[in-house]
N, C-alpha and C positions, 0 to 999 in steps of 0.2 A: 808514405811509401806503402805500397801494398805487399801482401806476402808474395805474390807471383813476381813483383819487381826485386823484392829482397833475394829471392832464390835464383833469379836471372842474373842479378849483380854478382852473387857469389860463384854462380857457375861460370861466369865469364872471367872473374878473378883466377879461378882455377885453370881455365884455359889458357890463361896468360902466363901460367907458371907460378902463381902465387901460393904460398903455403899457408893454410888456414890453421892456427893452433889455438890453444887455450893457454893465457897466462894466468897462473895462480898469483902472481905478484899483483896484477891489475884486476884479477878476477872478471876477466871478459875474454870474449874471443877477440883475437886479433890477427894480423898479418905479420908473417915473419919479417918482412920488408919494413915493417914500422920502426924497426930498430934504427934504420938510416933514412926513412922517408916517412914524415908524419902526415902527408898530404891525403891519406885515407883513413886516419884515425877517428875522425869525427864520426864517419859513417859506421864504421866497426864497432864504436862505442854505442851508437844509436840502434844498431841491429841487436847487439848483445842485450841491451837494456829492453828492448821491445819483445825478445823472446825469453827473457829471464835467464840468459846464460851467465851465471856468477859461480858456477862449480864445473869441474871436470866432467862429472857424471851428466849434467845438463848439456853440456857441450857435446859429449859423445851421443847423447840421445838425439840432439839436433842435427849432427852430422848424418846419423843413420836415417832420420826421418826425411831429409832434404837431399840425401845422396851427394853430399859435397866431398866425398873422400878422395876420389880418382876421376881425372879427365884426360 
């Protein structure tokens, strides 16, 4: 996947009403819906790994850089 694809994927998730959060337990970015639906877990793990999101600070930087806070 390309950076543009990742960005568009996350934007689309936000448009669908998904909440993108950081899990301190899993040390990665995740969707709140993963608590009951694991169908997107693998892609969220991949994006987190690709962008080095393993701390809350890195997650905040990523959210600001790609503007994935509100849609």
